[in-house]
All heavy atoms as a GROMACS GRO file, in nm:
protein
  531
    1MET      N    1   3.032   8.740   3.746
    1MET     CA    2   3.176   8.769   3.735
    1MET      C    3   3.197   8.886   3.646
    1MET      O    4   3.154   8.905   3.547
    1MET     CB    5   3.247   8.644   3.684
    1MET     CG    6   3.402   8.649   3.710
    1MET     SD    7   3.489   8.504   3.643
    1MET     CE    8   3.413   8.361   3.696
    2ASP      N    9   3.274   8.984   3.694
    2ASP     CA   10   3.306   9.109   3.621
    2ASP      C   11   3.427   9.078   3.518
    2ASP      O   12   3.493   8.984   3.546
    2ASP     CB   13   3.316   9.231   3.711
    2ASP     CG   14   3.460   9.236   3.774
    2ASP    OD1   15   3.534   9.145   3.768
    2ASP    OD2   16   3.467   9.332   3.853
    3LEU      N   17   3.442   9.179   3.435
    3LEU     CA   18   3.554   9.150   3.327
    3LEU      C   19   3.693   9.145   3.398
    3LEU      O   20   3.776   9.072   3.338
    3LEU     CB   21   3.544   9.268   3.230
    3LEU     CG   22   3.441   9.247   3.117
    3LEU    CD1   23   3.438   9.380   3.038
    3LEU    CD2   24   3.465   9.130   3.035
    4LYS      N   25   3.710   9.213   3.504
    4LYS     CA   26   3.840   9.203   3.577
    4LYS      C   27   3.853   9.062   3.617
    4LYS      O   28   3.982   9.015   3.598
    4LYS     CB   29   3.845   9.303   3.683
    4LYS     CG   30   3.984   9.314   3.753
    4LYS     CD   31   3.980   9.444   3.846
    4LYS     CE   32   3.877   9.445   3.948
    4LYS     NZ   33   3.880   9.555   4.046
    5GLU      N   34   3.758   9.000   3.672
    5GLU     CA   35   3.778   8.862   3.719
    5GLU      C   36   3.799   8.768   3.607
    5GLU      O   37   3.860   8.661   3.613
    5GLU     CB   38   3.659   8.820   3.802
    5GLU     CG   39   3.655   8.898   3.942
    5GLU     CD   40   3.524   8.881   4.018
    5GLU    OE1   41   3.428   8.825   3.958
    5GLU    OE2   42   3.504   8.930   4.118
    6ILE      N   43   3.716   8.783   3.499
    6ILE     CA   44   3.728   8.707   3.383
    6ILE      C   45   3.860   8.702   3.324
    6ILE      O   46   3.927   8.602   3.299
    6ILE     CB   47   3.626   8.740   3.275
    6ILE    CG1   48   3.478   8.702   3.336
    6ILE    CG2   49   3.648   8.665   3.140
    6ILE    CD1   50   3.356   8.772   3.257
    7MET      N   51   3.911   8.833   3.314
    7MET     CA   52   4.065   8.846   3.262
    7MET      C   53   4.155   8.780   3.346
    7MET      O   54   4.248   8.711   3.308
    7MET     CB   55   4.090   8.988   3.238
    7MET     CG   56   4.236   9.014   3.172
    7MET     SD   57   4.267   9.168   3.146
    7MET     CE   58   4.439   9.156   3.093
    8ALA      N   59   4.134   8.789   3.475
    8ALA     CA   60   4.227   8.730   3.578
    8ALA      C   61   4.239   8.580   3.548
    8ALA      O   62   4.338   8.516   3.555
    8ALA     CB   63   4.188   8.758   3.723
    9THR      N   64   4.110   8.517   3.551
    9THR     CA   65   4.098   8.379   3.536
    9THR      C   66   4.161   8.332   3.397
    9THR      O   67   4.246   8.230   3.390
    9THR     CB   68   3.956   8.327   3.542
    9THR    OG1   69   3.905   8.364   3.675
    9THR    CG2   70   3.927   8.177   3.523
   10ASN      N   71   4.130   8.384   3.290
   10ASN     CA   72   4.180   8.355   3.150
   10ASN      C   73   4.337   8.378   3.151
   10ASN      O   74   4.385   8.285   3.087
   10ASN     CB   75   4.104   8.439   3.053
   10ASN     CG   76   3.969   8.393   3.033
   10ASN    OD1   77   3.920   8.283   3.063
   10ASN    ND2   78   3.887   8.477   2.974
   11LEU      N   79   4.379   8.496   3.205
   11LEU     CA   80   4.522   8.508   3.196
   11LEU      C   81   4.600   8.407   3.265
   11LEU      O   82   4.693   8.347   3.212
   11LEU     CB   83   4.555   8.655   3.260
   11LEU     CG   84   4.692   8.685   3.272
   11LEU    CD1   85   4.767   8.681   3.152
   11LEU    CD2   86   4.710   8.823   3.337
   12ARG      N   87   4.558   8.373   3.385
   12ARG     CA   88   4.616   8.272   3.462
   12ARG      C   89   4.624   8.128   3.389
   12ARG      O   90   4.719   8.061   3.373
   12ARG     CB   91   4.562   8.244   3.594
   12ARG     CG   92   4.630   8.164   3.712
   12ARG     CD   93   4.576   8.197   3.839
   12ARG     NE   94   4.431   8.211   3.850
   12ARG     CZ   95   4.376   8.320   3.874
   12ARG    NH1   96   4.440   8.433   3.898
   12ARG    NH2   97   4.238   8.327   3.893
   13ARG      N   98   4.496   8.091   3.339
   13ARG     CA   99   4.489   7.958   3.263
   13ARG      C  100   4.573   7.952   3.142
   13ARG      O  101   4.642   7.869   3.121
   13ARG     CB  102   4.339   7.957   3.226
   13ARG     CG  103   4.317   7.819   3.128
   13ARG     CD  104   4.172   7.805   3.095
   13ARG     NE  105   4.117   7.934   3.036
   13ARG     CZ  106   4.134   7.972   2.906
   13ARG    NH1  107   4.226   7.902   2.828
   13ARG    NH2  108   4.082   8.083   2.861
   14ILE      N  109   4.574   8.065   3.056
   14ILE     CA  110   4.646   8.071   2.936
   14ILE      C  111   4.792   8.063   2.962
   14ILE      O  112   4.876   7.997   2.893
   14ILE     CB  113   4.607   8.196   2.844
   14ILE    CG1  114   4.474   8.178   2.800
   14ILE    CG2  115   4.706   8.207   2.732
   14ILE    CD1  116   4.414   8.301   2.733
   15ARG      N  117   4.848   8.149   3.063
   15ARG     CA  118   4.985   8.158   3.108
   15ARG      C  119   5.025   8.010   3.143
   15ARG      O  120   5.139   7.958   3.110
   15ARG     CB  121   5.002   8.253   3.230
   15ARG     CG  122   5.145   8.268   3.252
   15ARG     CD  123   5.172   8.363   3.366
   15ARG     NE  124   5.103   8.347   3.483
   15ARG     CZ  125   5.143   8.259   3.581
   15ARG    NH1  126   5.236   8.185   3.568
   15ARG    NH2  127   5.075   8.251   3.688
   16HIS      N  128   4.949   7.933   3.224
   16HIS     CA  129   4.980   7.800   3.271
   16HIS      C  130   4.984   7.707   3.154
   16HIS      O  131   5.087   7.626   3.136
   16HIS     CB  132   4.886   7.758   3.379
   16HIS     CG  133   4.903   7.820   3.522
   16HIS    ND1  134   4.817   7.818   3.605
   16HIS    CD2  135   5.009   7.880   3.563
   16HIS    CE1  136   4.857   7.881   3.716
   16HIS    NE2  137   4.986   7.907   3.690
   17ASP      N  138   4.880   7.717   3.060
   17ASP     CA  139   4.880   7.644   2.935
   17ASP      C  140   5.013   7.652   2.859
   17ASP      O  141   5.061   7.560   2.796
   17ASP     CB  142   4.760   7.664   2.851
   17ASP     CG  143   4.630   7.621   2.915
   17ASP    OD1  144   4.632   7.551   3.016
   17ASP    OD2  145   4.524   7.658   2.857
   18LYS      N  146   5.058   7.772   2.858
   18LYS     CA  147   5.179   7.798   2.776
   18LYS      C  148   5.318   7.779   2.869
   18LYS      O  149   5.419   7.802   2.816
   18LYS     CB  150   5.180   7.936   2.721
   18LYS     CG  151   5.069   7.951   2.623
   18LYS     CD  152   5.078   8.081   2.550
   18LYS     CE  153   4.961   8.085   2.444
   18LYS     NZ  154   4.990   8.020   2.320
   19LYS      N  155   5.296   7.732   2.991
   19LYS     CA  156   5.397   7.701   3.077
   19LYS      C  157   5.498   7.813   3.099
   19LYS      O  158   5.626   7.794   3.098
   19LYS     CB  159   5.486   7.583   3.030
   19LYS     CG  160   5.389   7.452   3.020
   19LYS     CD  161   5.469   7.325   2.984
   19LYS     CE  162   5.393   7.206   2.974
   19LYS     NZ  163   5.248   7.199   3.002
   20LEU      N  164   5.436   7.930   3.114
   20LEU     CA  165   5.517   8.052   3.143
   20LEU      C  166   5.500   8.097   3.294
   20LEU      O  167   5.386   8.086   3.348
   20LEU     CB  168   5.468   8.169   3.063
   20LEU     CG  169   5.482   8.171   2.909
   20LEU    CD1  170   5.411   8.276   2.847
   20LEU    CD2  171   5.631   8.178   2.877
   21THR      N  172   5.615   8.148   3.349
   21THR     CA  173   5.599   8.193   3.488
   21THR      C  174   5.545   8.350   3.473
   21THR      O  175   5.543   8.404   3.363
   21THR     CB  176   5.730   8.214   3.556
   21THR    OG1  177   5.813   8.289   3.486
   21THR    CG2  178   5.791   8.061   3.553
   22GLN      N  179   5.500   8.402   3.581
   22GLN     CA  180   5.460   8.546   3.584
   22GLN      C  181   5.590   8.634   3.536
   22GLN      O  182   5.570   8.725   3.466
   22GLN     CB  183   5.409   8.592   3.718
   22GLN     CG  184   5.278   8.541   3.745
   22GLN     CD  185   5.230   8.590   3.892
   22GLN    OE1  186   5.307   8.636   3.967
   22GLN    NE2  187   5.099   8.577   3.910
   23GLU      N  188   5.690   8.589   3.575
   23GLU     CA  189   5.817   8.667   3.538
   23GLU      C  190   5.851   8.658   3.399
   23GLU      O  191   5.874   8.763   3.338
   23GLU     CB  192   5.946   8.620   3.628
   23GLU     CG  193   6.068   8.696   3.610
   23GLU     CD  194   6.180   8.659   3.690
   23GLU    OE1  195   6.174   8.540   3.764
   23GLU    OE2  196   6.278   8.719   3.699
   24GLU      N  197   5.842   8.549   3.334
   24GLU     CA  198   5.847   8.530   3.194
   24GLU      C  199   5.751   8.609   3.109
   24GLU      O  200   5.783   8.678   3.015
   24GLU     CB  201   5.848   8.388   3.148
   24GLU     CG  202   5.969   8.308   3.206
   24GLU     CD  203   5.956   8.145   3.183
   24GLU    OE1  204   5.836   8.110   3.197
   24GLU    OE2  205   6.048   8.082   3.167
   25LEU      N  206   5.623   8.606   3.152
   25LEU     CA  207   5.524   8.682   3.088
   25LEU      C  208   5.548   8.826   3.113
   25LEU      O  209   5.539   8.911   2.996
   25LEU     CB  210   5.386   8.636   3.142
   25LEU     CG  211   5.280   8.729   3.091
   25LEU    CD1  212   5.265   8.716   2.933
   25LEU    CD2  213   5.135   8.683   3.150
   26ALA      N  214   5.588   8.872   3.221
   26ALA     CA  215   5.620   9.010   3.242
   26ALA      C  216   5.726   9.064   3.161
   26ALA      O  217   5.724   9.166   3.088
   26ALA     CB  218   5.648   9.041   3.390
   27ASP      N  219   5.836   8.988   3.142
   27ASP     CA  220   5.943   9.011   3.057
   27ASP      C  221   5.900   9.032   2.905
   27ASP      O  222   5.933   9.119   2.852
   27ASP     CB  223   6.048   8.893   3.068
   27ASP     CG  224   6.188   8.949   3.103
   27ASP    OD1  225   6.178   9.053   3.171
   27ASP    OD2  226   6.276   8.874   3.089
   28ARG      N  227   5.821   8.932   2.860
   28ARG     CA  228   5.774   8.934   2.722
   28ARG      C  229   5.688   9.054   2.702
   28ARG      O  230   5.684   9.116   2.595
   28ARG     CB  231   5.708   8.812   2.692
   28ARG     CG  232   5.785   8.691   2.681
   28ARG     CD  233   5.695   8.565   2.639
   28ARG     NE  234   5.775   8.449   2.624
   28ARG     CZ  235   5.741   8.338   2.572
   28ARG    NH1  236   5.620   8.335   2.524
   28ARG    NH2  237   5.811   8.227   2.574
   29ALA      N  238   5.600   9.096   2.791
   29ALA     CA  239   5.515   9.206   2.786
   29ALA      C  240   5.562   9.346   2.802
   29ALA      O  241   5.499   9.446   2.782
   29ALA     CB  242   5.389   9.175   2.874
   30GLY      N  243   5.682   9.344   2.874
   30GLY     CA  244   5.739   9.477   2.904
   30GLY      C  245   5.666   9.532   3.036
   30GLY      O  246   5.668   9.656   3.042
   31LEU      N  247   5.621   9.442   3.116
   31LEU     CA  248   5.551   9.495   3.228
   31LEU      C  249   5.623   9.425   3.361
   31LEU      O  250   5.712   9.339   3.349
   31LEU     CB  251   5.409   9.438   3.231
   31LEU     CG  252   5.328   9.494   3.118
   31LEU    CD1  253   5.195   9.400   3.102
   31LEU    CD2  254   5.293   9.637   3.133
   32SER      N  255   5.595   9.476   3.480
   32SER     CA  256   5.636   9.432   3.600
   32SER      C  257   5.578   9.303   3.643
   32SER      O  258   5.447   9.282   3.613
   32SER     CB  259   5.651   9.526   3.714
   32SER     OG  260   5.508   9.532   3.775
   33MET      N  261   5.649   9.216   3.710
   33MET     CA  262   5.600   9.079   3.754
   33MET      C  263   5.490   9.112   3.859
   33MET      O  264   5.389   9.031   3.859
   33MET     CB  265   5.712   8.992   3.815
   33MET     CG  266   5.669   8.856   3.857
   33MET     SD  267   5.793   8.757   3.918
   33MET     CE  268   5.823   8.831   4.072
   34ARG      N  269   5.502   9.214   3.941
   34ARG     CA  270   5.409   9.254   4.037
   34ARG      C  271   5.286   9.290   3.981
   34ARG      O  272   5.170   9.269   4.029
   34ARG     CB  273   5.463   9.361   4.132
   34ARG     CG  274   5.574   9.309   4.219
   34ARG     CD  275   5.622   9.436   4.307
   34ARG     NE  276   5.514   9.449   4.412
   34ARG     CZ  277   5.517   9.536   4.498
   34ARG    NH1  278   5.635   9.628   4.521
   34ARG    NH2  279   5.424   9.562   4.592
   35TYR      N  280   5.288   9.371   3.872
   35TYR     CA  281   5.169   9.409   3.789
   35TYR      C  282   5.091   9.294   3.735
   35TYR      O  283   4.971   9.283   3.751
   35TYR     CB  284   5.204   9.520   3.680
   35TYR     CG  285   5.092   9.582   3.624
   35TYR    CD1  286   4.986   9.629   3.699
   35TYR    CD2  287   5.078   9.604   3.491
   35TYR    CE1  288   4.871   9.699   3.645
   35TYR    CE2  289   4.982   9.667   3.423
   35TYR     CZ  290   4.876   9.715   3.513
   35TYR     OH  291   4.754   9.784   3.446
   36ILE      N  292   5.175   9.195   3.676
   36ILE     CA  293   5.106   9.084   3.624
   36ILE      C  294   5.040   8.999   3.730
   36ILE      O  295   4.923   8.949   3.725
   36ILE     CB  296   5.210   8.992   3.560
   36ILE    CG1  297   5.264   9.056   3.427
   36ILE    CG2  298   5.145   8.852   3.523
   36ILE    CD1  299   5.182   9.059   3.311
   37GLY      N  300   5.097   8.986   3.850
   37GLY     CA  301   5.032   8.923   3.964
   37GLY      C  302   4.912   8.987   4.002
   37GLY      O  303   4.814   8.922   4.043
   38ALA      N  304   4.918   9.120   4.006
   38ALA     CA  305   4.800   9.193   4.053
   38ALA      C  306   4.683   9.173   3.959
   38ALA      O  307   4.569   9.172   4.004
   38ALA     CB  308   4.828   9.336   4.065
   39ILE      N  309   4.706   9.175   3.829
   39ILE     CA  310   4.600   9.157   3.731
   39ILE      C  311   4.547   9.014   3.737
   39ILE      O  312   4.423   8.991   3.741
   39ILE     CB  313   4.658   9.173   3.583
   39ILE    CG1  314   4.706   9.320   3.566
   39ILE    CG2  315   4.556   9.125   3.488
   39ILE    CD1  316   4.782   9.338   3.432
   40GLU      N  317   4.638   8.913   3.770
   40GLU     CA  318   4.591   8.773   3.793
   40GLU      C  319   4.506   8.756   3.916
   40GLU      O  320   4.426   8.677   3.914
   40GLU     CB  321   4.707   8.676   3.794
   40GLU     CG  322   4.767   8.646   3.653
   40GLU     CD  323   4.858   8.528   3.660
   40GLU    OE1  324   4.874   8.457   3.757
   40GLU    OE2  325   4.911   8.506   3.542
   41ARG      N  326   4.531   8.826   4.020
   41ARG     CA  327   4.451   8.828   4.136
   41ARG      C  328   4.327   8.915   4.121
   41ARG      O  329   4.231   8.906   4.212
   41ARG     CB  330   4.529   8.887   4.262
   41ARG     CG  331   4.635   8.790   4.301
   41ARG     CD  332   4.707   8.841   4.431
   41ARG     NE  333   4.739   8.972   4.441
   41ARG     CZ  334   4.863   9.029   4.382
   41ARG    NH1  335   4.949   8.950   4.328
   41ARG    NH2  336   4.900   9.152   4.389
   42GLY      N  337   4.310   8.982   4.002
   42GLY     CA  338   4.187   9.080   3.999
   42GLY      C  339   4.193   9.190   4.092
   42GLY      O  340   4.100   9.263   4.104
   43ALA      N  341   4.317   9.227   4.142
   43ALA     CA  342   4.332   9.339   4.226
   43ALA      C  343   4.337   9.472   4.145
   43ALA      O  344   4.303   9.584   4.200
   43ALA     CB  345   4.465   9.322   4.298
   44VAL      N  346   4.374   9.472   4.014
   44VAL     CA  347   4.392   9.601   3.934
   44VAL      C  348   4.312   9.563   3.802
   44VAL      O  349   4.315   9.439   3.764
   44VAL     CB  350   4.522   9.647   3.914
   44VAL    CG1  351   4.589   9.686   4.037
   44VAL    CG2  352   4.604   9.545   3.846
   45SER      N  353   4.269   9.659   3.737
   45SER     CA  354   4.221   9.657   3.608
   45SER      C  355   4.327   9.696   3.504
   45SER      O  356   4.394   9.789   3.523
   45SER     CB  357   4.101   9.752   3.582
   45SER     OG  358   3.997   9.718   3.655
   46ALA      N  359   4.343   9.609   3.402
   46ALA     CA  360   4.439   9.642   3.305
   46ALA      C  361   4.375   9.741   3.194
   46ALA      O  362   4.262   9.721   3.153
   46ALA     CB  363   4.482   9.512   3.231
   47SER      N  364   4.452   9.828   3.157
   47SER     CA  365   4.407   9.919   3.041
   47SER      C  366   4.402   9.846   2.910
   47SER      O  367   4.462   9.729   2.898
   47SER     CB  368   4.504  10.041   3.030
   47SER     OG  369   4.628   9.986   2.980
   48VAL      N  370   4.352   9.898   2.803
   48VAL     CA  371   4.331   9.829   2.685
   48VAL      C  372   4.472   9.813   2.629
   48VAL      O  373   4.509   9.709   2.562
   48VAL     CB  374   4.248   9.914   2.594
   48VAL    CG1  375   4.257   9.855   2.440
   48VAL    CG2  376   4.098   9.918   2.634
   49THR      N  377   4.562   9.907   2.652
   49THR     CA  378   4.694   9.894   2.607
   49THR      C  379   4.766   9.784   2.660
   49THR      O  380   4.835   9.703   2.592
   49THR     CB  381   4.776  10.039   2.628
   49THR    OG1  382   4.704  10.144   2.571
   49THR    CG2  383   4.914  10.020   2.585
   50VAL      N  384   4.760   9.768   2.802
   50VAL     CA  385   4.821   9.643   2.870
   50VAL      C  386   4.757   9.522   2.817
   50VAL      O  387   4.826   9.429   2.807
   50VAL     CB  388   4.798   9.676   3.024
   50VAL    CG1  389   4.849   9.553   3.095
   50VAL    CG2  390   4.891   9.799   3.067
   51LEU      N  391   4.622   9.523   2.810
   51LEU     CA  392   4.558   9.391   2.751
   51LEU      C  393   4.623   9.362   2.633
   51LEU      O  394   4.651   9.241   2.607
   51LEU     CB  395   4.413   9.429   2.728
   51LEU     CG  396   4.330   9.303   2.664
   51LEU    CD1  397   4.308   9.207   2.757
   51LEU    CD2  398   4.185   9.379   2.630
   52GLY      N  399   4.661   9.445   2.528
   52GLY     CA  400   4.721   9.419   2.405
   52GLY      C  401   4.856   9.365   2.431
   52GLY      O  402   4.898   9.283   2.366
   53GLN      N  403   4.934   9.434   2.517
   53GLN     CA  404   5.065   9.382   2.546
   53GLN      C  405   5.075   9.238   2.594
   53GLN      O  406   5.158   9.166   2.554
   53GLN     CB  407   5.134   9.482   2.647
   53GLN     CG  408   5.167   9.626   2.593
   53GLN     CD  409   5.230   9.702   2.706
   53GLN    OE1  410   5.149   9.792   2.758
   53GLN    NE2  411   5.341   9.682   2.756
   54ILE      N  412   4.987   9.213   2.688
   54ILE     CA  413   4.977   9.085   2.746
   54ILE      C  414   4.932   8.975   2.642
   54ILE      O  415   4.995   8.870   2.631
   54ILE     CB  416   4.879   9.072   2.867
   54ILE    CG1  417   4.932   9.156   2.974
   54ILE    CG2  418   4.852   8.937   2.902
   54ILE    CD1  419   4.858   9.174   3.092
   55ALA      N  420   4.836   9.017   2.561
   55ALA     CA  421   4.785   8.917   2.447
   55ALA      C  422   4.893   8.894   2.356
   55ALA      O  423   4.926   8.783   2.309
   55ALA     CB  424   4.660   8.984   2.387
   56ASP      N  425   4.970   8.997   2.319
   56ASP     CA  426   5.081   8.985   2.220
   56ASP      C  427   5.190   8.887   2.283
   56ASP      O  428   5.247   8.798   2.219
   56ASP     CB  429   5.151   9.119   2.179
   56ASP     CG  430   5.068   9.197   2.090
   56ASP    OD1  431   4.971   9.150   2.029
   56ASP    OD2  432   5.107   9.312   2.068
   57ALA      N  433   5.215   8.910   2.414
   57ALA     CA  434   5.328   8.831   2.482
   57ALA      C  435   5.280   8.685   2.487
   57ALA      O  436   5.367   8.591   2.484
   57ALA     CB  437   5.353   8.888   2.626
   58LEU      N  438   5.150   8.660   2.492
   58LEU     CA  439   5.091   8.516   2.508
   58LEU      C  440   5.064   8.462   2.364
   58LEU      O  441   5.035   8.336   2.360
   58LEU     CB  442   4.963   8.524   2.588
   58LEU     CG  443   4.977   8.544   2.746
   58LEU    CD1  444   4.847   8.572   2.791
   58LEU    CD2  445   5.058   8.433   2.808
   59GLY      N  446   5.073   8.539   2.267
   59GLY     CA  447   5.040   8.500   2.128
   59GLY      C  448   4.895   8.468   2.112
   59GLY      O  449   4.862   8.368   2.041
   60VAL      N  450   4.807   8.536   2.180
   60VAL     CA  451   4.659   8.517   2.156
   60VAL      C  452   4.593   8.644   2.122
   60VAL      O  453   4.652   8.743   2.126
   60VAL     CB  454   4.598   8.461   2.294
   60VAL    CG1  455   4.648   8.335   2.343
   60VAL    CG2  456   4.604   8.569   2.401
   61GLU      N  457   4.473   8.647   2.088
   61GLU     CA  458   4.389   8.765   2.045
   61GLU      C  459   4.350   8.820   2.187
   61GLU      O  460   4.302   8.754   2.269
   61GLU     CB  461   4.263   8.725   1.955
   61GLU     CG  462   4.303   8.681   1.814
   61GLU     CD  463   4.372   8.799   1.751
   61GLU    OE1  464   4.324   8.917   1.753
   61GLU    OE2  465   4.479   8.772   1.667
   62PRO      N  466   4.339   8.962   2.188
   62PRO     CA  467   4.307   9.020   2.312
   62PRO      C  468   4.174   8.969   2.364
   62PRO      O  469   4.140   8.957   2.488
   62PRO     CB  470   4.297   9.167   2.277
   62PRO     CG  471   4.387   9.182   2.167
   62PRO     CD  472   4.387   9.056   2.086
   63GLY      N  473   4.077   8.951   2.270
   63GLY     CA  474   3.932   8.898   2.303
   63GLY      C  475   3.935   8.771   2.385
   63GLY      O  476   3.852   8.737   2.467
   64GLU      N  477   4.044   8.684   2.358
   64GLU     CA  478   4.056   8.555   2.425
   64GLU      C  479   4.068   8.584   2.579
   64GLU      O  480   4.034   8.494   2.661
   64GLU     CB  481   4.172   8.477   2.380
   64GLU     CG  482   4.155   8.330   2.394
   64GLU     CD  483   4.267   8.250   2.330
   64GLU    OE1  484   4.297   8.292   2.209
   64GLU    OE2  485   4.313   8.145   2.386
   65LEU      N  486   4.134   8.693   2.620
   65LEU     CA  487   4.153   8.713   2.760
   65LEU      C  488   4.018   8.767   2.835
   65LEU      O  489   4.008   8.768   2.954
   65LEU     CB  490   4.266   8.820   2.777
   65LEU     CG  491   4.396   8.777   2.744
   65LEU    CD1  492   4.487   8.899   2.736
   65LEU    CD2  493   4.459   8.678   2.848
   66LEU      N  494   3.921   8.808   2.748
   66LEU     CA  495   3.801   8.870   2.806
   66LEU      C  496   3.683   8.765   2.782
   66LEU      O  497   3.574   8.806   2.819
   66LEU     CB  498   3.774   9.005   2.744
   66LEU     CG  499   3.877   9.108   2.763
   66LEU    CD1  500   3.848   9.231   2.691
   66LEU    CD2  501   3.902   9.128   2.915
   67GLN      N  502   3.705   8.660   2.725
   67GLN     CA  503   3.594   8.566   2.692
   67GLN      C  504   3.528   8.493   2.806
   67GLN      O  505   3.618   8.440   2.890
   67GLN     CB  506   3.655   8.458   2.582
   67GLN     CG  507   3.548   8.362   2.531
   67GLN     CD  508   3.523   8.406   2.382
   67GLN    OE1  509   3.591   8.469   2.322
   67GLN    NE2  510   3.410   8.366   2.350
   68ARG      N  511   3.410   8.502   2.827
   68ARG     CA  512   3.337   8.424   2.934
   68ARG      C  513   3.342   8.282   2.900
   68ARG      O  514   3.320   8.246   2.786
   68ARG     CB  515   3.202   8.471   2.947
   68ARG     CG  516   3.189   8.605   2.995
   68ARG     CD  517   3.031   8.650   3.027
   68ARG     NE  518   3.017   8.786   3.032
   68ARG     CZ  519   3.026   8.856   3.153
   68ARG    NH1  520   3.047   8.784   3.265
   68ARG    NH2  521   3.012   8.984   3.159
   69SER      N  522   3.364   8.195   3.004
   69SER     CA  523   3.359   8.048   2.975
   69SER      C  524   3.220   7.998   2.994
   69SER      O  525   3.149   8.062   3.072
   69SER     CB  526   3.461   7.972   3.064
   69SER     OG  527   3.418   7.991   3.202
   70GLY      N  528   3.187   7.897   2.921
   70GLY     CA  529   3.057   7.843   2.949
   70GLY      C  530   2.967   7.850   2.861
   70GLY      O  531   2.842   7.814   2.851
   0.00000   0.00000   0.00000
């Protein structure tokens, strides 16, 4: 699994754990809902800046979004 897929999986899991919709997360992060969806599908790679915005919006450390499970 590459980092893009790992981030997609972790982002979706953390967002669901925090009971946020893609729209709510996008709002908090200052991003579009379509972009959040594309990141969650692994269709696009997020820049380091965007990774930071998403982590801040979720209240987690950026590394948590890139952590391999297992």
